[in-house]
C-alpha positions in Angstrom: -12.7 32.1 -23.2 -13.9 30.1 -20.2 -11.5 28.3 -17.8 -12.7 25.6 -15.5 -11.5 25.6 -11.9 -10.2 22.5 -10.2 -11.1 21.6 -6.6 -8.2 23.7 -5.3 -9.9 26.8 -6.5 -7.0 29.0 -7.8 -5.6 26.4 -10.2 -7.2 26.0 -13.6 -7.7 22.5 -15.2 -4.9 23.2 -17.7 -2.5 24.1 -14.9 -3.5 20.9 -13.1 -2.8 18.6 -16.0 0.5 20.3 -16.7 1.5 19.8 -13.1 0.5 16.1 -13.3 2.5 15.7 -16.6 5.5 17.3 -14.9 5.2 14.9 -12.0 4.9 11.9 -14.3 7.9 13.0 -16.3 9.9 13.6 -13.1 9.0 10.0 -12.0 10.2 8.4 -15.2 13.4 10.5 -15.1 14.0 9.2 -11.6 13.4 5.6 -12.7 15.9 6.0 -15.6 18.4 7.5 -13.2 18.0 4.5 -10.8 18.3 2.0 -13.6 21.7 3.5 -14.5 22.9 2.8 -11.0 22.2 -0.9 -11.2 25.2 -3.2 -11.5 24.1 -6.0 -13.7 25.7 -9.5 -13.2 28.1 -10.8 -15.8 27.0 -13.8 -17.9 29.3 -16.1 -16.0 27.8 -15.1 -12.6 24.3 -15.3 -14.1 24.8 -18.8 -15.4 26.2 -20.0 -12.1 23.3 -18.6 -10.1 20.8 -20.0 -12.6 22.3 -23.5 -12.4 22.4 -23.2 -8.6 18.7 -22.3 -8.5 17.7 -25.2 -10.8 19.7 -27.7 -8.8 18.3 -26.5 -5.4 14.8 -26.5 -6.9 15.2 -30.1 -8.1 16.6 -31.2 -4.7 13.7 -29.6 -2.8 11.2 -31.0 -5.2 12.6 -34.4 -4.7 12.5 -34.1 -1.0 8.9 -33.0 -1.1 8.0 -35.8 -3.4 9.7 -38.3 -1.2 8.0 -37.0 1.9 4.7 -37.1 0.1 5.3 -40.7 -1.0 6.2 -41.7 2.6 3.0 -40.1 4.0 0.9 -41.5 1.2 2.2 -45.0 1.8 1.7 -44.7 5.6 -1.9 -43.5 5.1 -2.6 -46.4 2.7 -1.2 -48.9 5.2 -3.2 -47.5 8.1 -6.5 -47.2 6.2 -6.0 -49.8 3.6 
């Protein structure tokens, strides 16, 4: 049986792939562990924050639209 050597010399290709699989598995176990630490917001908090984001977005969008209209009107008066 012939074994291929990796660039490291003493480690075979099978050992290398096993080490990579162990690293990947360790990574996903760590991700799962971190997800268990997350404190998810309650539905009430989530709804309040969602409504706040929507209202603030509408206000900022209105301000940008108003400023755009003012500048557009000013440019039309100057060039028009």
